[in-house]
C-alpha positions in Angstrom: 126.9 92.1 123.8 128.9 95.3 122.9 127.7 97.9 120.5 129.1 97.7 117.0 129.8 100.5 114.6 127.8 100.8 111.4 130.8 99.6 109.4 131.0 96.5 111.4 127.3 95.8 110.9 127.6 96.4 107.2 130.6 94.1 106.6 128.9 91.4 108.7 125.7 91.6 106.6 127.7 91.6 103.3 130.0 88.8 104.3 127.0 86.7 105.6 125.1 87.1 102.4 128.2 86.2 100.2 128.7 83.1 102.2 125.0 82.1 102.1 125.0 82.7 98.2 128.0 80.3 98.0 126.2 77.6 100.2 123.0 77.9 98.0 125.0 77.7 94.8 126.8 74.6 96.1 123.7 72.9 97.3 124.9 73.0 100.8 128.3 72.9 102.5 130.3 73.8 105.5 131.0 77.1 107.0 133.9 78.1 109.2 133.1 80.6 111.8 136.1 82.2 113.5 134.8 84.5 116.2 138.3 85.7 117.2 139.0 86.8 113.6 135.4 88.0 113.1 135.3 86.0 109.9 132.9 83.5 108.0 134.4 81.3 105.3 132.8 78.8 102.9 134.6 75.6 103.1 132.9 73.9 100.2 130.1 71.7 99.4 129.2 68.6 101.3 131.1 65.5 100.3 128.0 63.9 98.9 127.8 66.8 96.5 131.3 66.3 95.3 130.8 62.8 94.1 130.1 62.2 90.4 127.1 60.2 89.7 127.7 56.5 88.6 127.6 56.0 85.0 124.8 53.7 84.1 124.8 52.2 80.6 
């Protein structure tokens, strides 16, 4: 593991917490991790959370 600059650590922490907050808010979800681009992306909530509950009369 190479050494990282303070700026790289700060960005990693901030992005990680932002994605974590999105996952918590959505009740779960998928995260895309791109190690080449050094990025984390929240892809959205799980399919089960997207479904609208069935209407019961």
